[in-house]
C-alpha positions as protocol buffer text, in pm:
chain_id: "A"
residue {
  index: 1
  type: MET
  ca { x: 17373 y: 18081 z: 3213 }
}
residue {
  index: 2
  type: ILE
  ca { x: 17162 y: 18239 z: 3502 }
}
residue {
  index: 3
  type: GLY
  ca { x: 17027 y: 18516 z: 3198 }
}
residue {
  index: 4
  type: ARG
  ca { x: 16859 y: 18250 z: 3038 }
}
residue {
  index: 5
  type: VAL
  ca { x: 16683 y: 18157 z: 3387 }
}
residue {
  index: 6
  type: ASP
  ca { x: 16302 y: 18296 z: 3356 }
}
residue {
  index: 7
  type: TYR
  ca { x: 16272 y: 18278 z: 3727 }
}
residue {
  index: 8
  type: ILE
  ca { x: 16486 y: 18179 z: 4053 }
}
residue {
  index: 9
  type: VAL
  ca { x: 16317 y: 18061 z: 4391 }
}
residue {
  index: 10
  type: ARG
  ca { x: 16509 y: 18191 z: 4669 }
}
residue {
  index: 11
  type: ASN
  ca { x: 16464 y: 18100 z: 5037 }
}
residue {
  index: 12
  type: THR
  ca { x: 16565 y: 18132 z: 5377 }
}
residue {
  index: 13
  type: ALA
  ca { x: 16543 y: 17924 z: 5697 }
}
residue {
  index: 14
  type: GLN
  ca { x: 16517 y: 18017 z: 6102 }
}
residue {
  index: 15
  type: ALA
  ca { x: 16392 y: 17842 z: 6383 }
}
residue {
  index: 16
  type: ALA
  ca { x: 16215 y: 17971 z: 6715 }
}
residue {
  index: 17
  type: LYS
  ca { x: 15990 y: 17881 z: 6941 }
}
residue {
  index: 18
  type: GLY
  ca { x: 15955 y: 17518 z: 6829 }
}
residue {
  index: 19
  type: LYS
  ca { x: 15889 y: 17613 z: 6445 }
}
residue {
  index: 20
  type: LEU
  ca { x: 16083 y: 17597 z: 6114 }
}
residue {
  index: 21
  type: ALA
  ca { x: 16017 y: 17924 z: 5951 }
}
residue {
  index: 22
  type: VAL
  ca { x: 16084 y: 17984 z: 5612 }
}
residue {
  index: 23
  type: TRP
  ca { x: 16082 y: 18298 z: 5356 }
}
residue {
  index: 24
  type: THR
  ca { x: 16053 y: 18208 z: 4994 }
}
residue {
  index: 25
  type: LEU
  ca { x: 16138 y: 18485 z: 4730 }
}
residue {
  index: 26
  type: LEU
  ca { x: 16046 y: 18483 z: 4367 }
}
residue {
  index: 27
  type: THR
  ca { x: 16290 y: 18638 z: 4160 }
}
residue {
  index: 28
  type: ASP
  ca { x: 16284 y: 18755 z: 3762 }
}
residue {
  index: 29
  type: GLY
  ca { x: 16613 y: 18530 z: 3622 }
}
residue {
  index: 30
  type: LYS
  ca { x: 16712 y: 18815 z: 3414 }
}
residue {
  index: 31
  type: THR
  ca { x: 16652 y: 19122 z: 3651 }
}
residue {
  index: 32
  type: GLY
  ca { x: 16652 y: 19040 z: 4016 }
}
residue {
  index: 33
  type: ALA
  ca { x: 16321 y: 19134 z: 4092 }
}
residue {
  index: 34
  type: VAL
  ca { x: 16133 y: 19031 z: 4345 }
}
residue {
  index: 35
  type: LEU
  ca { x: 15795 y: 18842 z: 4184 }
}
residue {
  index: 36
  type: TRP
  ca { x: 15639 y: 18712 z: 4467 }
}
residue {
  index: 37
  type: SER
  ca { x: 15684 y: 18680 z: 4846 }
}
residue {
  index: 38
  type: ASN
  ca { x: 15581 y: 18398 z: 5140 }
}
residue {
  index: 39
  type: ARG
  ca { x: 15626 y: 18291 z: 5430 }
}
residue {
  index: 40
  type: TYR
  ca { x: 15637 y: 17916 z: 5543 }
}
residue {
  index: 41
  type: GLU
  ca { x: 15607 y: 17766 z: 5953 }
}
residue {
  index: 42
  type: THR
  ca { x: 15608 y: 17404 z: 6049 }
}
residue {
  index: 43
  type: PRO
  ca { x: 15661 y: 17273 z: 6404 }
}
residue {
  index: 44
  type: LEU
  ca { x: 16027 y: 17121 z: 6466 }
}
residue {
  index: 45
  type: GLU
  ca { x: 15861 y: 16765 z: 6650 }
}
residue {
  index: 46
  type: ALA
  ca { x: 15622 y: 16762 z: 6389 }
}
residue {
  index: 47
  type: ALA
  ca { x: 15902 y: 16487 z: 6168 }
}
residue {
  index: 48
  type: GLY
  ca { x: 16254 y: 16457 z: 6101 }
}
residue {
  index: 49
  type: ILE
  ca { x: 16478 y: 16715 z: 5900 }
}
residue {
  index: 50
  type: PHE
  ca { x: 16423 y: 16536 z: 5580 }
}
residue {
  index: 51
  type: ASP
  ca { x: 16017 y: 16521 z: 5631 }
}
residue {
  index: 52
  type: LEU
  ca { x: 16023 y: 16882 z: 5702 }
}
residue {
  index: 53
  type: GLN
  ca { x: 16232 y: 16975 z: 5388 }
}
residue {
  index: 54
  type: ARG
  ca { x: 15989 y: 16746 z: 5226 }
}
residue {
  index: 55
  type: ASN
  ca { x: 15680 y: 16916 z: 5330 }
}
residue {
  index: 56
  type: ILE
  ca { x: 15861 y: 17274 z: 5295 }
}
residue {
  index: 57
  type: ALA
  ca { x: 15986 y: 17214 z: 4950 }
}
residue {
  index: 58
  type: ALA
  ca { x: 15625 y: 17081 z: 4864 }
}
residue {
  index: 59
  type: ARG
  ca { x: 15398 y: 17361 z: 4995 }
}
residue {
  index: 60
  type: ILE
  ca { x: 15627 y: 17605 z: 4788 }
}
residue {
  index: 61
  type: ALA
  ca { x: 15632 y: 17406 z: 4482 }
}
residue {
  index: 62
  type: SER
  ca { x: 15244 y: 17401 z: 4500 }
}
residue {
  index: 63
  type: ASP
  ca { x: 15236 y: 17763 z: 4519 }
}
residue {
  index: 64
  type: ILE
  ca { x: 15430 y: 17812 z: 4260 }
}
residue {
  index: 65
  type: GLY
  ca { x: 15406 y: 17555 z: 4015 }
}
residue {
  index: 66
  type: ARG
  ca { x: 15030 y: 17439 z: 4020 }
}
residue {
  index: 67
  type: PRO
  ca { x: 14848 y: 17497 z: 3704 }
}
residue {
  index: 68
  type: ARG
  ca { x: 14698 y: 17861 z: 3861 }
}
residue {
  index: 69
  type: GLY
  ca { x: 15035 y: 17937 z: 4093 }
}
residue {
  index: 70
  type: ILE
  ca { x: 15243 y: 18234 z: 4079 }
}
residue {
  index: 71
  type: ILE
  ca { x: 15467 y: 18138 z: 3762 }
}
residue {
  index: 72
  type: ALA
  ca { x: 15126 y: 18050 z: 3550 }
}
residue {
  index: 73
  type: SER
  ca { x: 14999 y: 18369 z: 3681 }
}
residue {
  index: 74
  type: LEU
  ca { x: 15243 y: 18545 z: 3530 }
}
residue {
  index: 75
  type: GLU
  ca { x: 15328 y: 18392 z: 3218 }
}
residue {
  index: 76
  type: TYR
  ca { x: 14924 y: 18465 z: 3208 }
}
residue {
  index: 77
  type: THR
  ca { x: 15024 y: 18850 z: 3247 }
}
residue {
  index: 78
  type: ARG
  ca { x: 15283 y: 18854 z: 2953 }
}
residue {
  index: 79
  type: ILE
  ca { x: 15021 y: 18669 z: 2709 }
}
residue {
  index: 80
  type: ALA
  ca { x: 14737 y: 18929 z: 2777 }
}
residue {
  index: 81
  type: ASN
  ca { x: 14995 y: 19233 z: 2736 }
}
residue {
  index: 82
  type: ASP
  ca { x: 15115 y: 19069 z: 2388 }
}
residue {
  index: 83
  type: SER
  ca { x: 14743 y: 18989 z: 2302 }
}
residue {
  index: 84
  type: PHE
  ca { x: 14517 y: 19216 z: 2082 }
}
residue {
  index: 85
  type: ARG
  ca { x: 14135 y: 19290 z: 2265 }
}
residue {
  index: 86
  type: SER
  ca { x: 13954 y: 19151 z: 1959 }
}
residue {
  index: 87
  type: SER
  ca { x: 13967 y: 18949 z: 1662 }
}
residue {
  index: 88
  type: GLU
  ca { x: 13974 y: 19229 z: 1403 }
}
residue {
  index: 89
  type: GLY
  ca { x: 14323 y: 19349 z: 1572 }
}
residue {
  index: 90
  type: ILE
  ca { x: 14444 y: 18963 z: 1545 }
}
residue {
  index: 91
  type: ASP
  ca { x: 14346 y: 18939 z: 1152 }
}
residue {
  index: 92
  type: CYS
  ca { x: 14546 y: 19273 z: 1134 }
}
residue {
  index: 93
  type: TYR
  ca { x: 14815 y: 19127 z: 1266 }
}
residue {
  index: 94
  type: LEU
  ca { x: 14831 y: 18854 z: 1027 }
}
residue {
  index: 95
  type: ARG
  ca { x: 14813 y: 19110 z: 777 }
}
residue {
  index: 96
  type: ALA
  ca { x: 15107 y: 19306 z: 841 }
}
residue {
  index: 97
  type: PHE
  ca { x: 15284 y: 18929 z: 912 }
}
residue {
  index: 98
  type: ARG
  ca { x: 15198 y: 18889 z: 564 }
}
residue {
  index: 99
  type: PHE
  ca { x: 15349 y: 19216 z: 407 }
}
residue {
  index: 100
  type: SER
  ca { x: 15641 y: 19185 z: 646 }
}
residue {
  index: 101
  type: SER
  ca { x: 15697 y: 18862 z: 437 }
}
residue {
  index: 102
  type: THR
  ca { x: 15627 y: 19017 z: 62 }
}
residue {
  index: 103
  type: PHE
  ca { x: 15682 y: 19387 z: 89 }
}
residue {
  index: 104
  type: ASP
  ca { x: 15413 y: 19418 z: -161 }
}
residue {
  index: 105
  type: ARG
  ca { x: 15272 y: 19788 z: -180 }
}
residue {
  index: 106
  type: ALA
  ca { x: 14886 y: 19570 z: -214 }
}
residue {
  index: 107
  type: ASP
  ca { x: 14984 y: 19377 z: 114 }
}
residue {
  index: 108
  type: TYR
  ca { x: 15093 y: 19680 z: 310 }
}
residue {
  index: 109
  type: ARG
  ca { x: 14749 y: 19888 z: 178 }
}
residue {
  index: 110
  type: GLU
  ca { x: 14566 y: 19629 z: 350 }
}
residue {
  index: 111
  type: ALA
  ca { x: 14738 y: 19544 z: 666 }
}
residue {
  index: 112
  type: HIS
  ca { x: 14766 y: 19933 z: 710 }
}
residue {
  index: 113
  type: ALA
  ca { x: 14381 y: 20031 z: 668 }
}
residue {
  index: 114
  type: CYS
  ca { x: 14300 y: 19725 z: 881 }
}
residue {
  index: 115
  type: ALA
  ca { x: 14572 y: 19837 z: 1203 }
}
residue {
  index: 116
  type: GLU
  ca { x: 14433 y: 20196 z: 1156 }
}
residue {
  index: 117
  type: ALA
  ca { x: 14021 y: 20105 z: 1211 }
}
residue {
  index: 118
  type: ALA
  ca { x: 14175 y: 19849 z: 1474 }
}
residue {
  index: 119
  type: SER
  ca { x: 14358 y: 20121 z: 1638 }
}
residue {
  index: 120
  type: LYS
  ca { x: 14028 y: 20334 z: 1698 }
}
residue {
  index: 121
  type: THR
  ca { x: 13988 y: 20131 z: 1984 }
}
residue {
  index: 122
  type: ASN
  ca { x: 14256 y: 20226 z: 2166 }
}
residue {
  index: 123
  type: ASP
  ca { x: 14382 y: 19911 z: 2174 }
}
residue {
  index: 124
  type: ALA
  ca { x: 14763 y: 19936 z: 2268 }
}
residue {
  index: 125
  type: ASN
  ca { x: 14862 y: 19629 z: 2079 }
}
residue {
  index: 126
  type: ALA
  ca { x: 14665 y: 19781 z: 1751 }
}
residue {
  index: 127
  type: LEU
  ca { x: 14811 y: 20152 z: 1786 }
}
residue {
  index: 128
  type: ALA
  ca { x: 15141 y: 20026 z: 1819 }
}
residue {
  index: 129
  type: LEU
  ca { x: 15083 y: 19824 z: 1486 }
}
residue {
  index: 130
  type: PHE
  ca { x: 14936 y: 20109 z: 1319 }
}
residue {
  index: 131
  type: ALA
  ca { x: 15236 y: 20285 z: 1431 }
}
residue {
  index: 132
  type: VAL
  ca { x: 15496 y: 20030 z: 1291 }
}
residue {
  index: 133
  type: LEU
  ca { x: 15307 y: 20037 z: 990 }
}
residue {
  index: 134
  type: GLU
  ca { x: 15271 y: 20378 z: 939 }
}
residue {
  index: 135
  type: LEU
  ca { x: 15664 y: 20451 z: 993 }
}
residue {
  index: 136
  type: ALA
  ca { x: 15711 y: 20108 z: 741 }
}
residue {
  index: 137
  type: GLY
  ca { x: 15524 y: 20340 z: 502 }
}
residue {
  index: 138
  type: GLU
  ca { x: 15702 y: 20625 z: 505 }
}
residue {
  index: 139
  type: SER
  ca { x: 16039 y: 20443 z: 512 }
}
residue {
  index: 140
  type: PHE
  ca { x: 15971 y: 20249 z: 169 }
}
residue {
  index: 141
  type: GLY
  ca { x: 15759 y: 20562 z: -6 }
}
residue {
  index: 142
  type: TYR
  ca { x: 15458 y: 20359 z: 14 }
}
residue {
  index: 143
  type: ASN
  ca { x: 15231 y: 20636 z: 181 }
}
residue {
  index: 144
  type: GLY
  ca { x: 15339 y: 20888 z: -96 }
}
residue {
  index: 145
  type: ALA
  ca { x: 15574 y: 21204 z: -95 }
}
residue {
  index: 146
  type: PRO
  ca { x: 15787 y: 21192 z: 226 }
}
residue {
  index: 147
  type: SER
  ca { x: 15578 y: 21348 z: 481 }
}
residue {
  index: 148
  type: SER
  ca { x: 15685 y: 21494 z: 873 }
}
residue {
  index: 149
  type: GLU
  ca { x: 15316 y: 21519 z: 937 }
}
residue {
  index: 150
  type: ARG
  ca { x: 15269 y: 21143 z: 915 }
}
residue {
  index: 151
  type: ARG
  ca { x: 15587 y: 20998 z: 1062 }
}
residue {
  index: 152
  type: ALA
  ca { x: 15506 y: 21287 z: 1369 }
}
residue {
  index: 153
  type: MET
  ca { x: 15182 y: 21091 z: 1372 }
}
residue {
  index: 154
  type: ALA
  ca { x: 15329 y: 20765 z: 1399 }
}
residue {
  index: 155
  type: VAL
  ca { x: 15573 y: 20848 z: 1675 }
}
residue {
  index: 156
  type: ARG
  ca { x: 15235 y: 20978 z: 1879 }
}
residue {
  index: 157
  type: LEU
  ca { x: 15039 y: 20659 z: 1822 }
}
residue {
  index: 158
  type: ALA
  ca { x: 15370 y: 20442 z: 1933 }
}
residue {
  index: 159
  type: ASP
  ca { x: 15394 y: 20675 z: 2211 }
}
residue {
  index: 160
  type: GLN
  ca { x: 15033 y: 20630 z: 2328 }
}
residue {
  index: 161
  type: ALA
  ca { x: 15071 y: 20276 z: 2269 }
}
residue {
  index: 162
  type: PHE
  ca { x: 15388 y: 20236 z: 2498 }
}
residue {
  index: 163
  type: ARG
  ca { x: 15167 y: 20430 z: 2755 }
}
residue {
  index: 164
  type: LEU
  ca { x: 14896 y: 20205 z: 2776 }
}
residue {
  index: 165
  type: ASN
  ca { x: 15097 y: 19893 z: 2802 }
}
residue {
  index: 166
  type: ASP
  ca { x: 15472 y: 19979 z: 2876 }
}
residue {
  index: 167
  type: LEU
  ca { x: 15494 y: 19574 z: 2919 }
}
residue {
  index: 168
  type: GLY
  ca { x: 15388 y: 19417 z: 2586 }
}
residue {
  index: 169
  type: SER
  ca { x: 15592 y: 19351 z: 2271 }
}
residue {
  index: 170
  type: LEU
  ca { x: 15482 y: 19515 z: 2020 }
}
residue {
  index: 171
  type: PRO
  ca { x: 15401 y: 19863 z: 2189 }
}
residue {
  index: 172
  type: ARG
  ca { x: 15766 y: 19816 z: 2286 }
}
residue {
  index: 173
  type: MET
  ca { x: 15907 y: 19791 z: 1952 }
}
residue {
  index: 174
  type: ALA
  ca { x: 15689 y: 20047 z: 1815 }
}
residue {
  index: 175
  type: SER
  ca { x: 15828 y: 20314 z: 2065 }
}
residue {
  index: 176
  type: TYR
  ca { x: 16196 y: 20203 z: 1992 }
}
residue {
  index: 177
  type: ALA
  ca { x: 16131 y: 20187 z: 1625 }
}
residue {
  index: 178
  type: ALA
  ca { x: 15960 y: 20556 z: 1689 }
}
residue {
  index: 179
  type: ALA
  ca { x: 16262 y: 20679 z: 1911 }
}
residue {
  index: 180
  type: ILE
  ca { x: 16505 y: 20586 z: 1605 }
}
residue {
  index: 181
  type: CYS
  ca { x: 16355 y: 20796 z: 1379 }
}
residue {
  index: 182
  type: GLU
  ca { x: 16350 y: 21102 z: 1610 }
}
residue {
  index: 183
  type: GLY
  ca { x: 16744 y: 21044 z: 1682 }
}
residue {
  index: 184
  type: ASP
  ca { x: 16620 y: 20963 z: 2036 }
}
residue {
  index: 185
  type: GLU
  ca { x: 16919 y: 20667 z: 2098 }
}
residue {
  index: 186
  type: GLU
  ca { x: 16884 y: 20700 z: 2493 }
}
residue {
  index: 187
  type: ARG
  ca { x: 16510 y: 20622 z: 2437 }
}
residue {
  index: 188
  type: PHE
  ca { x: 16626 y: 20303 z: 2183 }
}
residue {
  index: 189
  type: ARG
  ca { x: 16857 y: 20193 z: 2475 }
}
residue {
  index: 190
  type: ARG
  ca { x: 16637 y: 20180 z: 2703 }
}
residue {
  index: 191
  type: ILE
  ca { x: 16282 y: 20072 z: 2523 }
}
residue {
  index: 192
  type: SER
  ca { x: 16444 y: 19805 z: 2337 }
}
residue {
  index: 193
  type: GLY
  ca { x: 16690 y: 19684 z: 2674 }
}
residue {
  index: 194
  type: LEU
  ca { x: 16343 y: 19623 z: 2812 }
}
residue {
  index: 195
  type: SER
  ca { x: 16235 y: 19435 z: 2526 }
}
residue {
  index: 196
  type: VAL
  ca { x: 16551 y: 19174 z: 2523 }
}
residue {
  index: 197
  type: ARG
  ca { x: 16565 y: 19132 z: 2868 }
}
residue {
  index: 198
  type: ASP
  ca { x: 16239 y: 19007 z: 2909 }
}
residue {
  index: 199
  type: TYR
  ca { x: 16244 y: 18818 z: 2614 }
}
residue {
  index: 200
  type: PRO
  ca { x: 16611 y: 18699 z: 2589 }
}
residue {
  index: 201
  type: ASN
  ca { x: 16525 y: 18405 z: 2423 }
}
residue {
  index: 202
  type: ASN
  ca { x: 16286 y: 18486 z: 2113 }
}
residue {
  index: 203
  type: PRO
  ca { x: 16484 y: 18597 z: 1800 }
}
residue {
  index: 204
  type: ALA
  ca { x: 16245 y: 18756 z: 1619 }
}
residue {
  index: 205
  type: VAL
  ca { x: 16253 y: 19047 z: 1866 }
}
residue {
  index: 206
  type: LEU
  ca { x: 16654 y: 18984 z: 1938 }
}
residue {
  index: 207
  type: PHE
  ca { x: 16683 y: 19050 z: 1561 }
}
residue {
  index: 208
  type: ASP
  ca { x: 16431 y: 19367 z: 1517 }
}
residue {
  index: 209
  type: VAL
  ca { x: 16629 y: 19525 z: 1821 }
}
residue {
  index: 210
  type: ALA
  ca { x: 17022 y: 19411 z: 1631 }
}
residue {
  index: 211
  type: GLN
  ca { x: 16906 y: 19516 z: 1255 }
}
residue {
  index: 212
  type: ARG
  ca { x: 16793 y: 19851 z: 1425 }
}
residue {
  index: 213
  type: ALA
  ca { x: 17098 y: 19941 z: 1628 }
}
residue {
  index: 214
  type: ILE
  ca { x: 17324 y: 19814 z: 1384 }
}
residue {
  index: 215
  type: LEU
  ca { x: 17157 y: 20029 z: 1099 }
}
residue {
  index: 216
  type: GLY
  ca { x: 16988 y: 20323 z: 1306 }
}
residue {
  index: 217
  type: THR
  ca { x: 17215 y: 20346 z: 1566 }
}
residue {
  index: 218
  type: SER
  ca { x: 17582 y: 20343 z: 1696 }
}
residue {
  index: 219
  type: ALA
  ca { x: 17493 y: 20103 z: 1951 }
}
residue {
  index: 220
  type: GLU
  ca { x: 17687 y: 19748 z: 1853 }
}
residue {
  index: 221
  type: GLY
  ca { x: 17393 y: 19500 z: 1755 }
}
residue {
  index: 222
  type: ILE
  ca { x: 17626 y: 19256 z: 1624 }
}
residue {
  index: 223
  type: ALA
  ca { x: 17672 y: 19058 z: 1870 }
}
residue {
  index: 224
  type: LEU
  ca { x: 17300 y: 19049 z: 1980 }
}
residue {
  index: 225
  type: LEU
  ca { x: 17246 y: 18960 z: 1570 }
}
residue {
  index: 226
  type: GLU
  ca { x: 17463 y: 18602 z: 1630 }
}
residue {
  index: 227
  type: ARG
  ca { x: 17251 y: 18562 z: 1974 }
}
residue {
  index: 228
  type: ALA
  ca { x: 16961 y: 18548 z: 1765 }
}
residue {
  index: 229
  type: HIS
  ca { x: 17099 y: 18316 z: 1461 }
}
residue {
  index: 230
  type: LYS
  ca { x: 17219 y: 18074 z: 1696 }
}
residue {
  index: 231
  type: LEU
  ca { x: 16859 y: 18064 z: 1906 }
}
residue {
  index: 232
  type: ASN
  ca { x: 16716 y: 17985 z: 1541 }
}
residue {
  index: 233
  type: PRO
  ca { x: 16950 y: 17982 z: 1246 }
}
residue {
  index: 234
  type: VAL
  ca { x: 16655 y: 18025 z: 972 }
}
residue {
  index: 235
  type: SER
  ca { x: 16389 y: 18271 z: 1178 }
}
residue {
  index: 236
  type: ASP
  ca { x: 16539 y: 18599 z: 1003 }
}
residue {
  index: 237
  type: SER
  ca { x: 16653 y: 18669 z: 635 }
}
residue {
  index: 238
  type: THR
  ca { x: 16835 y: 18983 z: 773 }
}
residue {
  index: 239
  type: TYR
  ca { x: 17121 y: 18799 z: 904 }
}
residue {
  index: 240
  type: GLY
  ca { x: 17316 y: 18763 z: 623 }
}
residue {
  index: 241
  type: VAL
  ca { x: 17267 y: 19100 z: 483 }
}
residue {
  index: 242
  type: LEU
  ca { x: 17394 y: 19267 z: 829 }
}
residue {
  index: 243
  type: LYS
  ca { x: 17686 y: 19018 z: 853 }
}
residue {
  index: 244
  type: ALA
  ca { x: 17784 y: 19125 z: 483 }
}
residue {
  index: 245
  type: PHE
  ca { x: 17716 y: 19476 z: 562 }
}
residue {
  index: 246
  type: ASP
  ca { x: 17960 y: 19434 z: 902 }
}
residue {
  index: 247
  type: ALA
  ca { x: 18221 y: 19263 z: 713 }
}
residue {
  index: 248
  type: PHE
  ca { x: 18239 y: 19537 z: 486 }
}
residue {
  index: 249
  type: GLN
  ca { x: 18207 y: 19797 z: 734 }
}
residue {
  index: 250
  type: HIS
  ca { x: 18515 y: 19606 z: 890 }
}
residue {
  index: 251
  type: SER
  ca { x: 18739 y: 19585 z: 555 }
}
residue {
  index: 252
  type: GLN
  ca { x: 18686 y: 19214 z: 506 }
}
residue {
  index: 253
  type: ASP
  ca { x: 18770 y: 19072 z: 178 }
}
residue {
  index: 254
  type: ASP
  ca { x: 18508 y: 19011 z: -99 }
}
residue {
  index: 255
  type: GLU
  ca { x: 18488 y: 18625 z: 19 }
}
residue {
  index: 256
  type: THR
  ca { x: 18379 y: 18663 z: 341 }
}
residue {
  index: 257
  type: ILE
  ca { x: 18100 y: 18919 z: 213 }
}
residue {
  index: 258
  type: LEU
  ca { x: 17988 y: 18699 z: -40 }
}
residue {
  index: 259
  type: ASN
  ca { x: 17960 y: 18410 z: 226 }
}
residue {
  index: 260
  type: ALA
  ca { x: 17711 y: 18655 z: 428 }
}
residue {
  index: 261
  type: LEU
  ca { x: 17503 y: 18748 z: 197 }
}
residue {
  index: 262
  type: ASN
  ca { x: 17465 y: 18388 z: 61 }
}
residue {
  index: 263
  type: LEU
  ca { x: 17334 y: 18303 z: 405 }
}
residue {
  index: 264
  type: GLY
  ca { x: 16987 y: 18460 z: 344 }
}
residue {
  index: 265
  type: SER
  ca { x: 16687 y: 18345 z: 99 }
}
residue {
  index: 266
  type: ALA
  ca { x: 16390 y: 18500 z: 213 }
}
residue {
  index: 267
  type: THR
  ca { x: 16242 y: 18824 z: 94 }
}
residue {
  index: 268
  type: LEU
  ca { x: 16398 y: 19157 z: 252 }
}
residue {
  index: 269
  type: SER
  ca { x: 16279 y: 19475 z: 333 }
}
residue {
  index: 270
  type: PRO
  ca { x: 16322 y: 19726 z: 46 }
}
residue {
  index: 271
  type: SER
  ca { x: 16591 y: 19914 z: 173 }
}
residue {
  index: 272
  type: LEU
  ca { x: 16797 y: 19582 z: 297 }
}
residue {
  index: 273
  type: GLN
  ca { x: 16762 y: 19468 z: -48 }
}
residue {
  index: 274
  type: VAL
  ca { x: 16961 y: 19803 z: -160 }
}
residue {
  index: 275
  type: ILE
  ca { x: 17211 y: 19741 z: 80 }
}
residue {
  index: 276
  type: GLU
  ca { x: 17252 y: 19380 z: -28 }
}
residue {
  index: 277
  type: MET
  ca { x: 17268 y: 19520 z: -413 }
}
residue {
  index: 278
  type: ALA
  ca { x: 17502 y: 19771 z: -367 }
}
residue {
  index: 279
  type: LEU
  ca { x: 17708 y: 19536 z: -148 }
}
residue {
  index: 280
  type: ARG
  ca { x: 17739 y: 19201 z: -434 }
}
residue {
  index: 281
  type: ALA
  ca { x: 17841 y: 19462 z: -675 }
}
residue {
  index: 282
  type: HIS
  ca { x: 18087 y: 19541 z: -457 }
}
residue {
  index: 283
  type: VAL
  ca { x: 18236 y: 19232 z: -433 }
}
residue {
  index: 284
  type: GLY
  ca { x: 18174 y: 19150 z: -814 }
}
residue {
  index: 285
  type: ASP
  ca { x: 17860 y: 18923 z: -824 }
}
residue {
  index: 286
  type: GLN
  ca { x: 17701 y: 19057 z: -1105 }
}
residue {
  index: 287
  type: ASN
  ca { x: 17401 y: 18789 z: -1154 }
}
residue {
  index: 288
  type: GLY
  ca { x: 17341 y: 18861 z: -737 }
}
residue {
  index: 289
  type: ALA
  ca { x: 17310 y: 19220 z: -785 }
}
residue {
  index: 290
  type: GLU
  ca { x: 17105 y: 19187 z: -1095 }
}
residue {
  index: 291
  type: ARG
  ca { x: 16839 y: 18904 z: -920 }
}
residue {
  index: 292
  type: MET
  ca { x: 16822 y: 19163 z: -640 }
}
residue {
  index: 293
  type: ARG
  ca { x: 16768 y: 19496 z: -875 }
}
residue {
  index: 294
  type: ARG
  ca { x: 16481 y: 19221 z: -1023 }
}
residue {
  index: 295
  type: SER
  ca { x: 16347 y: 19202 z: -707 }
}
residue {
  index: 296
  type: LEU
  ca { x: 16328 y: 19572 z: -614 }
}
residue {
  index: 297
  type: GLN
  ca { x: 16140 y: 19627 z: -948 }
}
residue {
  index: 298
  type: VAL
  ca { x: 15871 y: 19427 z: -891 }
}
residue {
  index: 299
  type: LEU
  ca { x: 15818 y: 19607 z: -575 }
}
residue {
  index: 300
  type: GLY
  ca { x: 15808 y: 19984 z: -788 }
}
residue {
  index: 301
  type: PHE
  ca { x: 16154 y: 20048 z: -738 }
}
residue {
  index: 302
  type: THR
  ca { x: 16277 y: 20079 z: -1057 }
}
residue {
  index: 303
  type: GLN
  ca { x: 16591 y: 20342 z: -1129 }
}
residue {
  index: 304
  type: ARG
  ca { x: 16862 y: 20464 z: -937 }
}
residue {
  index: 305
  type: SER
  ca { x: 16706 y: 20767 z: -817 }
}
residue {
  index: 306
  type: ASP
  ca { x: 16437 y: 20492 z: -616 }
}
residue {
  index: 307
  type: TYR
  ca { x: 16720 y: 20330 z: -460 }
}
residue {
  index: 308
  type: LEU
  ca { x: 16832 y: 20695 z: -361 }
}
residue {
  index: 309
  type: ASP
  ca { x: 16545 y: 20772 z: -206 }
}
residue {
  index: 310
  type: LEU
  ca { x: 16482 y: 20442 z: 0 }
}
residue {
  index: 311
  type: ILE
  ca { x: 16764 y: 20577 z: 104 }
}
residue {
  index: 312
  type: ASP
  ca { x: 16735 y: 20938 z: 228 }
}
residue {
  index: 313
  type: ARG
  ca { x: 16383 y: 20793 z: 414 }
}
residue {
  index: 314
  type: VAL
  ca { x: 16481 y: 20484 z: 640 }
}
residue {
  index: 315
  type: CYS
  ca { x: 16540 y: 20535 z: 984 }
}
residue {
  index: 316
  type: TRP
  ca { x: 16922 y: 20474 z: 964 }
}
residue {
  index: 317
  type: THR
  ca { x: 17223 y: 20682 z: 1093 }
}
residue {
  index: 318
  type: LYS
  ca { x: 17388 y: 20961 z: 881 }
}
residue {
  index: 319
  type: GLU
  ca { x: 17653 y: 20693 z: 831 }
}
residue {
  index: 320
  type: VAL
  ca { x: 17518 y: 20407 z: 736 }
}
residue {
  index: 321
  type: LYS
  ca { x: 17363 y: 20641 z: 468 }
}
residue {
  index: 322
  type: LYS
  ca { x: 17630 y: 20777 z: 362 }
}
residue {
  index: 323
  type: THR
  ca { x: 17858 y: 20415 z: 328 }
}
residue {
  index: 324
  type: ILE
  ca { x: 17556 y: 20301 z: 125 }
}
residue {
  index: 325
  type: ARG
  ca { x: 17545 y: 20595 z: -99 }
}
residue {
  index: 326
  type: GLN
  ca { x: 17929 y: 20565 z: -168 }
}
residue {
  index: 327
  type: LEU
  ca { x: 17890 y: 20192 z: -260 }
}
residue {
  index: 328
  type: PHE
  ca { x: 17662 y: 20327 z: -527 }
}
residue {
  index: 329
  type: ALA
  ca { x: 17869 y: 20622 z: -665 }
}
residue {
  index: 330
  type: THR
  ca { x: 18173 y: 20289 z: -682 }
}
residue {
  index: 331
  type: ASN
  ca { x: 17935 y: 20063 z: -851 }
}
């Protein structure tokens, strides 16, 4: 339960020379790090023991909990770390959000152009957004032919964003996404671990880390996926297909796989649609597989070679790619 607490107040009291001294520590509920400390004194003869307790408690509560107190300052800092410097950056983020809900190529081009322009301001969040979109474009083929130079540029942008702001959610996402594409699992674990630690109740963060762990590393991400789903059962469309893929990998029956696939309804990324199409065909759901095929066709992926190209491009492990290719070979 402690892991769900944002802050913990710890007190130590000592009586000496007619005074009661109380040392107060405010610690991070997730890491135990000391965020703030203070010392309070009050004369012992001033009042009875209960009055002394109330007096000290009121002073501590005032310093920590008032509108301009230490917690408010810490939360303001967190908000500042996740904010764009300009309205242009916010507009780009909204465009990127639209793209992530449609995966349409025109929406991608608009979001990408906007983020590229906003990144010129050296805003860490804009740089990170541009990096994430570049990596997506390379993975889905929306930037054209595969380009090691463009992927390397995206990695550099992610690194730059993280150096400028290693506390922000978006720079961290860009950094651990780039680490996956570079095959640097240790860096992925370290940076994604920071995100999970600091945003333990944010389903969007947890779903993103879980997806990349399940498909892009050897890390176990199912427990994190379940945690995110429990926090918000309707917040992410990836849950069903990732659950189904895990069930397939663990040789569970077709009904279990199909039931998991049917948990999702919103638009998936092209690469995850390929997984869902292959899994539905595997369990004999030809209507569902055809529905996925038509959805991919709308996005510009019209034939088997397009699906295989997606598998080759995306930042997944060799084992996951091999599994998906084998699914296509048997369908």
